[in-house]
C-alpha positions in Angstrom: 0.0 0.0 0.0 1.3 3.4 -0.9 1.9 5.6 2.1 0.1 8.9 2.1 0.3 11.9 4.4 -2.0 14.6 5.7 -1.3 18.2 6.8 -1.6 18.7 10.6 -4.3 21.1 11.6 -5.1 22.8 14.9 -8.4 23.0 16.7 -9.4 25.9 14.5 -8.7 24.1 11.3 -5.6 26.1 10.5 -2.5 24.3 9.1 0.2 23.5 11.7 3.8 24.7 11.3 6.9 24.1 13.3 9.7 26.6 12.8 8.4 27.7 9.5 7.7 24.3 7.9 4.4 22.5 7.6 3.8 19.5 9.8 2.4 16.3 8.2 1.5 12.8 9.5 0.7 9.5 7.9 -2.9 9.1 7.0 -5.1 7.2 4.5 -6.8 9.0 1.6 -4.4 12.0 1.7 -1.7 13.6 -0.4 1.4 11.7 -1.6 4.5 12.0 0.5 6.5 13.0 -2.5 5.4 16.6 -1.9 7.9 16.7 1.1 10.9 16.7 -1.2 14.4 15.6 -0.1 14.9 14.2 3.3 17.3 16.3 5.5 19.4 15.6 8.5 17.3 16.4 11.6 20.3 16.4 14.0 22.2 18.9 11.9 19.0 21.1 11.9 18.6 20.8 15.6 22.2 21.8 16.3 21.9 24.8 14.0 18.7 26.0 15.7 19.2 25.5 19.4 20.8 28.1 21.6 23.6 25.9 22.9 24.5 23.4 20.1 27.5 22.1 22.0 25.4 21.2 25.0 24.7 17.4 24.8 21.9 17.6 27.3 20.0 20.3 25.3 20.6 18.3 22.1 19.4 15.1 23.8 16.2 16.8 25.2 15.2 18.3 21.8 16.0 15.1 20.0 13.8 13.1 22.5 11.0 15.6 21.9 11.3 15.1 18.2 12.0 11.4 18.1 9.1 10.7 15.8 9.7 13.6 13.5 11.6 13.5 10.1 12.8 16.6 8.4 12.3 17.2 4.7 12.9 20.3 2.6 9.2 21.1 2.4 8.0 20.1 5.8 8.1 17.8 8.9 6.7 14.3 8.9 5.5 12.7 12.1 5.9 9.0 11.7 5.0 7.7 15.1 3.7 8.8 18.5 6.2 7.5 21.0 6.6 11.2 22.1 3.4 12.9 21.1 3.9 16.0 23.2 5.0 18.4 20.4 2.6 17.1 17.7 -0.3 17.1 20.1 0.6 20.6 21.4 0.8 22.1 17.9 -2.5 20.4 16.8 -4.2 21.2 20.1 -5.3 17.6 20.8 -7.2 17.3 24.0 -5.7 19.8 26.5 -2.2 19.5 25.1 -2.6 23.0 23.5 -2.4 24.4 27.1 0.9 22.6 27.8 3.8 24.0 25.8 6.7 21.6 25.8 9.5 23.0 27.9 12.1 21.9 25.4 10.9 24.6 23.0 12.7 27.2 25.1 16.0 25.5 24.0 15.5 26.8 20.4 17.0 30.1 19.2 14.3 32.8 19.3 12.1 30.4 21.3 10.0 30.1 18.2 8.0 26.8 18.5 5.4 27.7 16.0 5.4 29.3 12.5 
């Protein structure tokens, strides 16, 4: 079966972004994953976008937050929900919208959203 993806949306029906890139997840009857473009190195991206890239604890914490996320040139793809905190926060699932993941403060400009 061909894998398809769907754009993440929040409780208001708006598309979800993380640090300027759209967020997608696996879904049936959706768009083809080829729209994501080339896969990029998530660790390189994280190191370039956290305040203290040489701090192994910060890198570890952000990597753990994004363990289910893959980075592509045209967006993020959430492939699993082992750590659902960031995806659920951005899409406002249940009461997650009220609980901003603490790891977002480790990013430069503290910009967790678009």
